[in-house]
C-alpha positions in Angstrom: 110.5 259.2 141.9 108.0 257.6 144.2 105.0 255.7 143.0 101.8 255.0 144.9 101.1 251.4 145.8 98.0 250.3 147.6 98.2 247.3 150.0 95.6 245.8 152.1 96.5 245.2 155.8 94.6 243.1 158.2 94.1 244.3 161.8 97.3 242.7 163.1 99.4 244.2 160.3 97.8 247.6 160.8 98.5 247.5 164.5 102.1 246.4 163.8 102.6 249.3 161.3 101.2 251.8 163.9 103.5 250.4 166.6 106.5 250.7 164.4 105.4 254.2 163.4 105.1 255.3 167.0 108.4 253.7 167.9 110.3 255.3 165.0 108.4 258.6 165.1 107.1 258.4 161.6 103.9 257.7 159.7 102.6 254.2 159.3 103.4 254.4 155.6 107.0 255.4 156.3 107.3 252.6 158.9 106.1 250.1 156.3 108.7 251.5 153.8 111.5 251.3 156.3 110.5 247.8 157.4 110.4 246.6 153.8 113.9 248.0 153.1 115.3 246.5 156.3 114.1 243.1 155.2 115.3 243.5 151.7 118.8 244.6 152.9 119.0 241.6 155.4 118.0 239.2 152.6 120.7 240.8 150.4 123.3 240.5 153.1 122.3 236.8 153.7 122.6 236.2 149.9 126.0 237.8 149.8 127.3 235.8 152.8 125.9 232.5 151.3 127.7 233.3 148.0 130.9 234.1 149.9 130.8 230.8 151.7 130.2 229.0 148.4 133.2 230.7 146.9 135.4 229.8 149.9 134.3 226.2 149.8 135.0 226.0 146.1 138.5 227.5 146.6 139.2 225.1 149.5 138.1 222.2 147.3 140.4 223.4 144.5 143.3 223.7 146.9 142.6 220.2 148.2 142.5 218.8 144.7 145.7 220.5 143.7 147.7 219.0 146.6 150.3 216.6 145.3 150.1 218.0 141.8 153.2 219.2 140.0 151.9 222.7 139.2 154.9 223.7 137.1 154.4 220.6 134.9 150.7 221.4 134.6 151.3 225.0 133.6 153.8 223.8 131.0 151.2 221.3 129.7 148.5 224.0 129.5 150.9 226.3 127.8 151.9 223.7 125.2 148.3 222.8 124.6 147.3 226.4 124.2 150.2 227.0 121.7 149.1 224.1 119.6 145.7 225.8 118.9 
């Protein structure tokens, strides 16, 4: 369900909304809605990509830290430690 929101546009913003509206063949209100959603989606995409890069970096760091480790011995140690709880 849509809700009405009032915004105040200066002359430059109003002209920009009218240009977009003409370009997209919609009303200025619809142009503003579409522009808002485009920006929101771009920000979401950038956020997701930033989080993906952070996860990759963390995984690469874990891989680097685990080099030279005896993983079987570490798993055995963890298992024994868990069993002692």
